[in-house]
N, C-alpha and C positions, 0 to 999 in steps of 0.2 A: 265594521270600515277596516279598524287595525284587525280582526280576524282575516280579514278580505286579505286587506297587503301580504299578509302571512303567508296564507295560500297562493298567492298570486308567486312570492318569492320563489316558497317549496317548489312550484311546477317548472321554471324557471332552470332552477337548481337538476329537477331531477331531468327534464330536457336536457339540458347542456351535458349531464353525465351521458343520458343516451346518443347524443347527435358525436361526442369525443369519438365514442365508440365506434359507431354507426360510419362517421367519414373515413374514418384510418379501418374498419374489420380490424381494431385491437380491440379485443377483451381486457379490461379492465375491473378488477373487483370493488363491489360498490362499497363506498364510504365519503365523510367528506372532502376526499381530496381528489381534486381536478387536471386533468396535463397544463395546469396552466402555471405562470410563475406566481401569481397571487396569491393562489390554491394555494401549495407549495408551503408559501409561508406561513402556512397555521400549524408548520410543522414544528416539535418540540422537543431539544435535543433528551435523551434519554440519559439521566446520571450516570448509569451504570458505564456510560463511556466518558463521562467525563471525571468518571472517578478513576476506571483504568487505569490510563498513563501511558502504558507498554502493551502492545502484544506481537507476534511471531507472524510468518508467514509462511509457506512451502512454495515457492517462486520454480514449480517443477513440473516436472514432464518429459515425453521424447528429445525435447530439443535438447538435454543435456546429455542422451548417447553419445554423438562423435566429441565431447569433451572439449568443444571448441566456444562455449559460450553465448552471447546473447542473440535473436534474430537468425537462429541459423536458419528454420525452413527458408526464409526469405533470402538471403545473403548467399547459399547451395548455387544460387542460381545467375547470380550477376557476372556476369563473364566480363561483360564490361562497367570497371567500378565508376562511380561518382560521387560527386558532392549531391546529398539531398537535399540540401536548406538551398544552392546556388544552382546546380544543376550541371555546375563543371565535370569536366571527362580526366579524370584521373590514370585515362592511356595503361590502365591492368584490370585484373580481376580484382574480387573482392577474396578474400583471405579465404571463406570458409567456400568460396569457391575453387581453389587451387586444392585445397583440403580434398575435397568430395572426392574431386573429377582423381585425385592422387589413390584413395585411398578406399573411395566404394565404386567409383567409376564416372560416368557422365552423367551430367540430368536425364540426358532424355533415353537409358535404360533404368539408372537407379535413382531415384529423389527421394523426396521426403516421406511421399509411400510407405519407401522401402525401409525407410530407420525405423517407421514406427512399430514394425513388428521387435528391433531388436533392443526394444528397452522393455525389460523384464523385472525389474523391482525388486529385483529376488532378498533385496535386506531390507527391502522397507519393512518398521515394525513401529504402526501409530501410536500405540498404546505407552511402550518404553519412550517415544520421542517427546509426545504430552507430558509424560512425566517427567521429562526433564525439565520442557518450557515453562511448565510452572513454577519447579523449582530456582529457574533462570528469573524469573518473577513476571511471565507474559499474565496477562489477563483478561487477553482474548486471543485467538489463533484462526490464522485467514491460510485457505485455503486456494490452489490454482481451482478454477472451474475449465475452464479455456484458456489458452494464449491467442495471438495471433496465429497461429498455424491450424486451427480449425479443426483440435484433438480434443472430445470434453472427457473429462474427469471423470462423469458420472453415468450412471445406467441412465442415455438418451433412451425415449423409446421414437422418437425423430433422427438420428442421427446416427446411421452406421459407425462413421467411424470415432470411438465412444475406448475408455479403459477396459470397458467391463468385454467387449466383444473382440478386441485388437491388445496387443502386448501383455500388460502383465493379469488382462484379464479379471478386473478388480475393480469395484467401486471405491478408487481412490477417495471422492470427494464423501461419502457417508464412513469410511474407515476415519478418516479425520475427524467425522463429527461427532461418531459415537467415543471414540478417544478422547475431545476434546469436552462431550459431557459426560464425562465418567467424570474426570478432573476438574468440574466445574467451573472451563474458560468458558466466555461465549465463544459464537463462530461464527466467523463468515467466507464468503468466498469471493473468486475475484474474476471480473468477466473481460476478457480483449479483445472478445469475437468485433466489438462493432469495427475496428477499425484493421478488422482481416480482409478483407471484402478487397481494400485497394491494395493492404500490404501485400501480400500474393500475387500480385500481377504478375512478378519478375519469374513466374515458375508456367507463364505464358509464353514468352521470349523462345530464342534460340541464339547461338553463336554468332557474329557477326563476321568473323575470321579462323584460322583453319579446319584442322581437319573434319571439325563437325558443325562446319561453317551454313546454317540455315537447316539443322536439324532441328524440328519442335521438342523442346523440352520435353517431358511427362506432365507437365501438364495444365498440354492441349487434349489430353485424351480426353474425352468423354466418358468414358469409363468412369473417371477419377473428380469429374466436374463437381461432383458432393464433395470434396475435400478440397482443393484449388479455386473452386467456386468461377464461374464463368468470366469469361473477358469483359468488360469493360467497354462499353462502348458512348460512355456520359461520366463528365465528370475526369480528373487526371490521374494516376497512377499515384503520383505523390502525396494527392491530399489526405490527413488522415482517415477521414470519415468518406463515405461512397454517398452520391447523392442520389442512388439509381431507388426507387421507392420498392421494386419488390425485393431486394437485400437488404433493405431496413424495417422492411412487414417479418420475411425470412427470419434476421435477429432477436427481433419484440418474440416473438411467438416462442423462441429455441431459449434463449434468457427467462422468460416467464414461467417453462420447463423446469427449469431450476432453478428457480423461488419458490415453486410452487409444489415440488418435491421434496425438496428440503428446509424450508422457510427461514432459511439462515439469518440470527443475527443481526449482519451486516453485508452489504452488497458494492464493490468495489468496479467503480467504470474505470478501465485506463483511457480515457480521457475527458473533455471536456463533455456537457449531455449530448448523451447519443445523436450523432446528427444533428445538433444543434434546433429541433425542433421539437413537436411533437409529437411524435415516435418517441425518443429518448422521454419526456415529460409525460409521457402517457405509463413509461416502464414503472419512474417513480413516485406519479398519484398510487398504481398498481399494487409494488409492494408495500407502500404506506398505510396503502388498505385493507390488504390481505394482513398487515400484521393489528391493524387495528380491530377486523373482526376475531382476533384470537386473542389478544391480548386485552381490547379497549381501549387501549393508552398505546401512546408511541414508546417503544422500547428498539425498533430496529432503527440502522445506522448505516445512509446511502453515502457513499465518499462518490464524489467525482472532481474532476481537474479544474476548476474553476470556481471564484471568486463567493458565498455561499449566499450571504443574506438572508441566509435563517435558513433556505432552502433544503439545507444536508447539510454535510461535512466537508470541506473543503481537504482534497488532496496535492499535497505539495511533491511531486515527486523529484528525490534528492533537493529537495530547496527548503527552508524558515523563513517566518515570516518577520521581519523588524522589528517590530515592536509588540504588545500583548494585542490578542486578537479580541474583538470583540465577541465574536462566536467561536466554538470549538473547533479546531481544527485540526490537519492529521503529514506529518512529514512520513513519507514511506520511500524504506532504501533499502541497503543490503548490506550484507556483513563482504558481499565479496563483489563478483559479477552477479547478474541475475540468473542467469543457467552456468553451469557446473564448468567453469575450465580451467584443463591441466593447469599445473604450474603458478594457481594464480596468489596474487596476495590477498588476505584479512585485512580485515579495520580491528586494530586494537583495542579492547575493551575498554580501557581508559578511555578514547574519543569515542565509543559509543555509547558512555555513561556520561563524558559533556555532551553530547549531542541531544540523548532524554534530557537532563537535566534543563538544556537551556529552550529545547522546546516545550518542556513540561512550565516553565517559567513564564511562559507565552500565552497560555492557553491552552498549547498542545498534546498533540499524544505520538508518541513514536511507532508503527510498523515496519517491525525488524526482515528483511528476509537471513534466512538461516541457509545455507545453499546444501541443497543434498547431494550429493553422488548420482549416477546413473542409477543405481542400484537402491538408492535409498535410505542412505547411514552418514554421518555423518564423519571429515574428514577430522587427523586428533587435534589439528589447527586450529580447528572451527570447536571442537568439545574443550579443546582447552580455554578458549577464547569465554564460552558459556559459562564457564565452572568459575572462571574471574569474577563475569559480570555476578554469577549465585550469589559470593560471597557479600561482593558489593553491596547487592540486594538487601539482603539475609541482617546486614544491621542497619542499612540508609533508606529502603521502602519504605517507613513509617513517612516519612519527606516529600515523598512521590505520591504515594494513595492518595487518594480523597481528599488531595492539596487543592489548591483554587489559587491564580495569581495575586501576588503581593497589590501594592499601588504600584510599584514598579518595579520590572524584570528585573533590575544587574545594574551595578556598577561597575567600572575598571577603565585600566588604562585601554582595554580593547572593544571599549561594549558595541560597536555596531560595523566593527571587522567584518569583512564577506559573510554578510546580511543578505538573506531574502533571495538568493542566486539561484534557481532552480535546474534539474536535471544534470548537476554537476557527475562526472562519472569518478568513478576511482578514487581510492584512499587518501590518494597525494592532496586532494581537491577539499576534505574535510580542515575545515579551521583550527587554528590553535590559541592555547589562552596564556594566558603568562603571572606571574603573580599581582595579586591584588584582583583578578577579576573575581567576580557575586553574581549569582544566580540567585534568587529567593521565590520561595512559594508561602504558601499560609494555612492554617488549617485552629480555628479557634481563635484564641490568644497569644500561637505560637507562630513566631516565625524562623521558615529554616534558611540558613543562607549557606549556599556552598560555594565553599570556595575551589573555582574549576581547577587550580595548579595551591600545589605550598606553598602558604604563605611566605615569603622571605624573609618578613616583616609582621610586625603588628597590623592584625584584621582592621581597618579602620572603614567603619558602616555608616554616611552620608544622610542615607535617606531615614534612616528612625525620625519620625519627624518629633518634635519639641516634645508636643502632650505625651507623648508616650513614655513611661517607664518600665524598664528594664530590667525585672526581678530578679532572673537568673539565666547563664552559658553554658550550654555542655558540650565536649562532642560525641555525635554520636560512636559508639564501638569504644569509646575511651575514657578509663575509669579515672582520667587523671582532672583535679581541681580547677578551671577556668577560673581565668583573672579577668576582669573587664573592668570598665567606668565607662558612663557615659556624660559628655559636654555639656555643658548652657542650651546648647544649640538645636541638642539630642543627638549629635554624631556619638555614636556606638566605639567605640575602640577595644579590642579582645586581643588580649596578648598573647604575642606567640605562644603555641604548644610547646611540650620540649619534647617528642616524640610523634612520630604522623604514621599511619599504617602507609603500604607498598603502593597502592593504589592513590589516582592524583587526586580525586574529587572524594574531601571531607568538608561535611557537615556539622551547621552550627544548630545545634537547636535552643533557641533565644523565646525566653517567655516574658 
């Protein structure tokens, strides 16, 4: 009876697998994962990701060419700007439309398809950059695979608009992957294609006034439909994901090509589970199963922007969780604008380090976009920030890598200030810390206490359990003997050191 029951269960499992593939005509690698939430909860977070803590991202492609920042390929077609969230008309063109018409011409004649050949990446040296990123402290690296502009940075056999056929005529993904492997870094790719179908609908329009009134933009030309997509007849162009089944299937086939060609250690989706349906879950199941076939255990990480519940790694764009999260998670943010923008300001190394420490104290990782010029190199300001980060990591990295959260993530006067707010844009929005703000990590019998700003008095740690006896305290990177004492209730008081380094965050190693 028991054997018969086991056979029935196995048969149901196999039929379910076949059914999911046939119902949507979506080929899924064989394995234990099915495109259901319950099945995806079998996922096990790989230790490499939990230990890594810090990754660098190349959010880069032909949209960098105009030097106007993010979403250029969409905004250049907006002659009548509006608030995307409220729908309110602004009665003026988008700045990208104004810039484009002045520098390149009207989008009915010169559109994004004509920007692509201008991207040459002539100074792009992935090996040199990866050597730098490893020294800065990155343990994994993520390449852009495709942004919303529908331009692939890999040698696709399914889509002619790719970086091997056009622009730099190089397999950007492969070159990044080889460089990462050479330096011993894990390698990931980001895909933003799912949102592209609605995002690009601005290219289907025309001016509503002026000398070009009614003249269709180049996105209406059938010759270029494979770049700009078809005009949507269902759903809203302001929705993040399309509801068109044909386009959802196209997305699946193309991202599957990316996964199957490069087998990345990490796959990032810019949004919630794609299309919030079985199509997106099928991709996650395929990604996990192809990994199991190759490695016999979970070694890959899937990122998307919704609560994980153990199915994948939750990614928060420019956001941070409020407390220690039960599952590993990730913040993605940028050192500046997402794409290169002339004259932009950059986040200081101190702010980035403070952000990293806060994230790690709450069981998270930081994925930091390092802005590249259209040519592919880094500006002197960015290089200086990275060098400062490398100095800090060289001294204090042991308190970051391979650690786990303590029983509390922190203490201090601004403990819950500006927490948990995602999609904040720009350096002005990064929170500030005060003297006495502390974050914690732990490894073995060691607690690392991060003073987020130089203490202006003795550092008081109230969270030390009463039963814990502190044997020694030292400040990383400082040979000075640190004096301390412990109160009867466990509170640890660390006397203020005589000298501090140039950087803001100092780390005390407590045994």
